[in-house]
N, C-alpha and C positions, 0 to 999 in steps of 0.2 A: 504493500500500500504506500502511496505517496503521502506527503504531508501538505496541508493547505498552503496556498501562496497568495501573493497580492495581485490585485487586478490592475494592470496598467497595460501599456502597449504590448499586445501579444501575450501578456501574463507570463513573461519569462521571470523565473523565480529567484534571481540573484541581484546583480548590481542594478538592473533596471527597476526591480521592485523596490529596492532601497531608495532609488532616486524619486519614485513617485511618493513614497512615504515621507521623504524629506520635503517635497513640494507641498504635500498636504499639511505637514506640520507647520510650514511657513505660512500657508494660507490660513490655518486656524489661529495662529498667533496674531496675524494682521487683523483677522476678523474679530478676535477677542478685544484688541485695543480699540478698534472702530466701535464695537458694541459698547465698550466701557465709556467711550467718549459720548456716544449717543445717549447712554443711560444718564450721564450727568446732565446733558442738555434737557432730557425729559424731566428729570427731577427739578431742574431749575425752573422749568415752565409750569411745574405743579400739575402735570397731566399723568393720568394712569392709562397706559395703553392696554387694550383688551388682548386676550389670547385668542388664537384661531386654531381650530381643528377642522380640516377638510377630510371627509371620509368619502372615498370614491369607490363605488361598486363597479364590477366588470361584467358587461353583457347582461345587466339586470333589466328586465322589462318593466315598462310603466305599470303594467297590470300585476306585477309581483308584489307591490306594496298593498297591504290589506286595506288601508284607508282610501286607496285609489280605486280598488276593484274588489267588489264583494266576494268574488270567487277565490280570492287569495286569503289564506288564514295562517300563514307561517311567519308573520312579522309583528308579533305583539309588542316588542320593545320599540321598533320604529313607529308603529302606530301610536304608542304612548308619547313618543317624542313629538310626533305631529300634533297631537292633541295639546301639548304644552308649548308648541311653537307655531311656526307658520309653514304651511304646505303650499307648494306651487304646482298647479296642474297643467300649466302651459310653459314648461321649462324644457330647454333644448340644449343638446350638445352642439359643438361647432363642426363636428364631423362624426361619421357613424362607424368609426373603427379606432383601434387603440392609440397608436402613436399620435396621429393628428389631433385627436380629442384632448389628449394629455398636454400636448404642446400648446393648444389654444387655452386650456385652463391656466397654465403656468406663465403665459405671456400676454393674455388678453387680446390675442391677434389671430385672425384666420390663417389657414395654411398658406394662402397665396402671399401673405406678408411674412410669416415666420419661417417659411420654407419647408415645413413638415407636412407633406401631402399624403403619405402612405406609411406603412409600418417599417420599422427597422428590423434587421435580421440578427441572428446569433453571431454572424461574422461581419456585421456592419462596422466599417471604419469610422464613420461619423455618427452624428446624432442631431439633436436640436442645435442649430447653428450657434457658434460661440459668441457672435455679436448680438444675439437675442438676450434680453435681460429677464431672468425668471422672477416670479413672485418671491421666492425664497431669498434671492439676492437683494431685492428691495427691502424686505422686512429685516433681514440681517443687518443691512446698513442703517436701519431705524432702531437698532438695539435689541432685536429679537434673537432668542435661541431657536434654531431651526432644525427640524428633523423630518425624515421620510421613512415610513415603514411600508414595505410591500413592493408592488410592481413599479418599475421605473419606465422602461421601454422608450427612452429618449437618448440612447447611446451609452455604452459602458466602457468604451475604449479611451484611455487617456483622459483629457480634460472634459470629455463628455459625461464622465461619471458624476453622479449627483453630489459627491463631496466637493466637486469643483464648480457646481452650479448653484451654490448658495446654501447647501444643506450641511450643517455641522455634523449630523449623525445620520447614518443610513443602515437599515437592516431590512433585507428583502431579496427578491429575485430580480435580475436586471431586465427581464422581458416577460412575456406571457408564460403561464404555468404549463402550457402544452409544448413549449419550445425546447424540449429536452426530455430524455427518458428518466424515470424514477423507479424506485422499488415499491412505490405505492401508486400504481397507475390509475386507480380510481375508475370512474365511469366516463366513457367517451364513445363516440360513434364516428368511424369504426373504432373498436377497442384497440388499444395500443399495448405492446408488450412491456414487461419490466426491463430495466437495464440488465445487460449481461453481468454476471457475478465475477467472472474470471477474465483476465486479459486475453484478447483474441487478435488475430490479424485482420479479421473482417467480421462484419455483423450484417444480419439480414435486414433488408429494407422493407418497410410496410407503408403503403400509401397513406399520406396524411399523418404519419407518425415520425417523430424525431428519434431515430434509433442510434445515431452516431455519436451523440454527446449527452452527458447527464446534466440535468437541470441544477444550477448552482444556487446556493444561498450565501449571500454576502453580508458581512458586517463591516461597514466602511469599505476599505480597499481589500479586505481579506475574504477569500472564499473559506467559509467555516464548515461547509458541508456540500458534498457533491457525490451522488444526487441528494437533493433535499427530501426530507420526509414530509410529504404533503399532508399526511394525516394529523401530524402534531403541529403543523405550521400556524394554524389559527391560534392555538394556545400560546405559541411563542410570540406571535404578533401582539396578542393581547397583553402579555407580560411586558413586552418592550414598550408598548404605548403607555401602560399604567406607570411604569418606571420613569419614563420621560416626563409625564405630567407631574409625578410626585417630585422629582428633582427640580424641575422648573418652578413649581409652586413654592418649594422651600427656598429657592434662590431669590425669589422676588423678581426675576427677569421675565419679561413677557415672552411668550413662545408661540411658534407656528409649527404645528404638527400636521403633516400630510400623510394620511393613511390610505394607501392605494391597494385595495384588497384583490385577491385572486377570485373571490366569489363574484359572479356566478359563471365564470369562464370554465370551460372543460379543460382538463378532466375534473369532474366533480369528486371531491373527497370531503370527508367529515369524520370527526372523532366518534367513537362508539357511543359516547354520551348522547349524541344527537340521532342515532340510528332509530329507525322505526317510529319517528315522532311526527311524521307527516303522511297524509294520504296521497301525496304526489310523488312518492318514491324518492330516489336519490336526489332529484332536484329540490324537492321540498325539504329534505333533511339538510342539504347544504345551505338552503336559504334560512332555515332555522338556526344553523350554526352561525351564519353571518349576522343574523339579527341578535343572537345572544352576545356576540362580540361587541356590537354597537351598544347594546344595553349596558355591558360592563364598563365600557369607556365613558358612557354618559353618567353612570353611577359614580365613577371616580371623579369626574368633573364636578358633579353635584356635591360631593363630600369634601372638595378641596378649593376649587376656583369657580364656583357656580356663577357668582355675580359678575365675573370679569372674563367669561369665556364664551365665544361663539362657536357652535358646532354647525357645520354646513355639510349635509349629506346629499349626494347625488350619484349619478352613474355616467359612465363614459360613452355608452351607446346602447341601443336596444338589443334584444336577444338574438342569438345566433341560431336562426330557425333550422338550418340544415342538421342540427344536432337533435332534432325531433323531441323526444321526451326529456332530453337533457338540456332543453332550452326553455326560456321563460315566456311570460305572457305579455303581449302588446296591449292587452285590454281591448277597448273598442276600436283601436287604431289599426285596422287590419289591411289597409291599402288595397281595397277590393278591386279597384281598376286594374292593378298590377297582377294580383293573384289570380284573377279570372283569365289572364293571358299568359300565365306561367311565371314561376319564380317566387321567391320570398320578398316581402315588403318590410323586412326588419333590418338587422345589422347590415352595414355596407351600402344601404340604399338611402335615398332622400325622401322616402315615404315616412309618415309620422312614426310608424313603429321602429324606424331606424334611429331617430334622433330625439324623440320626445321621451324624457326620462323622469323618474321620481326625483323630487327635490324637497328637502325639509331644512329650515333654518331655525336654530334654537339658541336663545340667549335670555334666560329668565330675568324679568325686571326691565328689559329693554325691548325685546321683540314680543308683541302681544301673542297670547296663547290661543290655541284652538281656532286658528284663522286659516281658511282656505282661500288662496289668492288666485284670481284669474289672469293676473298680469303676465304679459309675454316677456319672458326672461331667457337668458342664455348662460351657459357655463362660462362664456367670455366675460360676464359681469363680475365674476368672483374676484378677479385680479384688481380692477379699479375700485371695487367696493372695499376690499380689505385694506388696500393702500390708503384710502380715505380714512377709514376707521383707525388706522395706525398713525394718522397724522403725518404720513410720509408723502413723497412726491412721485408721480409717474415718471418713468424714464423719458428724457427729452429726445428730440430728433427722430421721432417715429409716431405713427398714429395707431389708435386702438379701436377695436371693434366692439369692445364691451363698454358698459355704462356703470357709473356709480349708482347703485340702486339702494343705498343705505336708507333713504327716506321711504322706499317701498317696504323694506323689511321691518322698519320701525312702525309701519302702519300709518304713515303720514301722507302717502302718495299712492296713486294707482297708475302712475305713468312709467311704463317700461319701454320696450322697443315698439316702434311701429313697423319696422322691417327687420327681418333676419334672413340670412343667406345660407344655403346648404350646398356644400361641394360634393362632387363625386368621391365616394370612399371605396370604390371597387366594384360596384354593380354594373356600371356602364360608362364608357368614355374615358377621358384623360383624368388621372388623379388630380384632385384639388380644384378642378374647374367648377365654377358656380353653375349649377344646373337647375336649381330650384330657388324661387324667391317667395318669401312670405311677406305680405303687406296687409297688416291688420288681420282680418279673418280670411283673406284671400291667399291662395297658394298656387303659384304658377310653375309648371314643369316645362322646361325647354328640352330636357332629355329624360326619358324614363327607362328603367331597367330593373329587373329583379335579381336578387342574389340567389344562390343555390338554395332550393327549397328542400324540406324534409322528404326524403325518398324521391327526389326529382331534380331537375336541372335548373339552371338560371333562366330568367325571363329575357326576352329579346331587348336589345338596345334600340330605342325608337327616338328620333329627333322630331320635335314639334315646332312648327312655324305656321301659324301663331301657336303659342304655348297652350297646353292644357291648363285650365284654371278651375280650381275647386273653391267653393265657399264652405269653409270648415264649420261655420256656424250652422250650416244646413246638412253637411255631409262629412262628419268626422271620420267615417269609414273610407273617405276618398273613393267613392264608387262612381258618382255621376258628375262629370265636369260641366261647367257652364256651356251653354250653346253659343257658338261663335257669333251667331246673328242676334243674340239677346242684347238688350240695352245695357244690362249689368256688365256683360263681358266687354262691350265697347267702351264703357265708362272706366273700368278698372285697368284695362290693358295698357293704355298710355302711361298711367301712373306707375305701373310695375316696370315698364320699359325704361322710364326716366330714372327710377330708383336703381335699377341694375346698372345702367350706364354711369350714373354718378359714383357708385361703388367702384366700378372698374377703373374709372378715371382717377379716383382717389388712390387706389392701389398703385396705378401706373406712376404717380408722382410721389409715392411714399418711399421710405427707406426700407426696402424689402430684403429678405435673406434667401439664401439657397442652401439646402441641406446636401451633405455628401452622403449619397446612397451606395457608394462603392463598397465592395466586400473583399475581405482577406481572411482566409481561415486561421491565420496566426493570431488574430485578435479575439478569437472565440474564448470565453472564460474557461480555463482548464487548470485544475490544481495538480493533476498527475498525467502528464502527456504520455507516460509509458503505458497507461491503460487505455484501451480503445474508446471508452466513454468518459475518461478522465476521473475515474472513481478514486476517492481518497477518504481517509478516516475523518469523521467529524471532530470538531473541537468544541469545547464548551463555549456557549454564546448566550 
């Protein structure tokens, strides 16, 4: 067995690893003194900065949340948090797949601006462009202790690693939980094999399964386990989150904790304590486990920093329908126009099921409880809102697609977005291109396409000129578009066209980034290159 090594360029385990640890040490020292300086400034101003916890679910459907959809019964803790906070029922991601959605969350910018238009791979050289400023970097500069627990998926090689993107502490997996084999393969469709136990010269390949490399667990720059034990991962995430909150609360330093869960992405895994607790099989049991984790984190906040902490729960995109019983519920947002023509209307698409996600914001004493808000909001709004609440400043020399919606969450305003834009996330056309425009209750599709459906194929790519326009107030199922000859269609179309043209012109004159999507096998996280799947002994973490 090999021993764990540090994650840096190619993960070579000697002088290069020491170099990256030295770079990280210098970064942390500089950050410490900047934070100390900002703390003194904050105390001089007599202001108390709130703490922030973002909990991001993976591939969770809008209809998985019990208070959203009566058919769901596996989220009692989230339902309770919604009753004590504010729930948004018209909340959207900025893309309907992993990396672009996370990049938008952490930059407040669409993929056409921040450069991240599709997912990064296990061998990706790059990540979120280094000239993009993350929310963690802004808050760290404002005196915050910053941490990330869970899935990163924005680059793991060199300076793309989260420890160099504003996060003081990192514990998690660098990409999706299906992007490597494990000894706890869980539930997936098709089922994937466990990692080989002994070194081999070759391994069998199975379609849609990563059999060549084990899934790593990182603590800062160090691989502490490869393959990771997915069955116990939720418990470890929970312990790390509680520990982070406890230490930060004792220090008096404001904190930002980003918890990016593997739930509800396949492979579905859960501890035996949550087995047989749902009528919906493995998916329901996994949802129960995620809900339990959120409840424990909320309990910790309530017992330590209740009056000064915002919890914002949401999802990265809709359910992965091709996984059939191992995928979640879109609720009423079935994208009927598309499904009648083939393909899925959930993850990877611009139909409502792909990008409309659960959202709850909780801050006792500041955010009114038991409120269901119809305001149109986006995951892009989290960045500018938290920056405002932290009394910090947005990065200069670039434009943002998100809004400061602090007055909305405080219950003082019903003004959110009038327009939001949905890029292609893999179902049809070129990655990142804006294909769908939402203007108030109207939604226009310039391109339609379905992702791969359960036990079926993808839907056809169809370009529409003029676009298909749905009135969501009349057709949340997106079944019947407006007639092109109707007065309603003729009235709204010019407004939509002007809105899209204005966005594209704004992006064309903005400071935009370009992501490096090149790949090199040598940058794949590996703690034991002598083993075919990089198997190594776990360390205590």
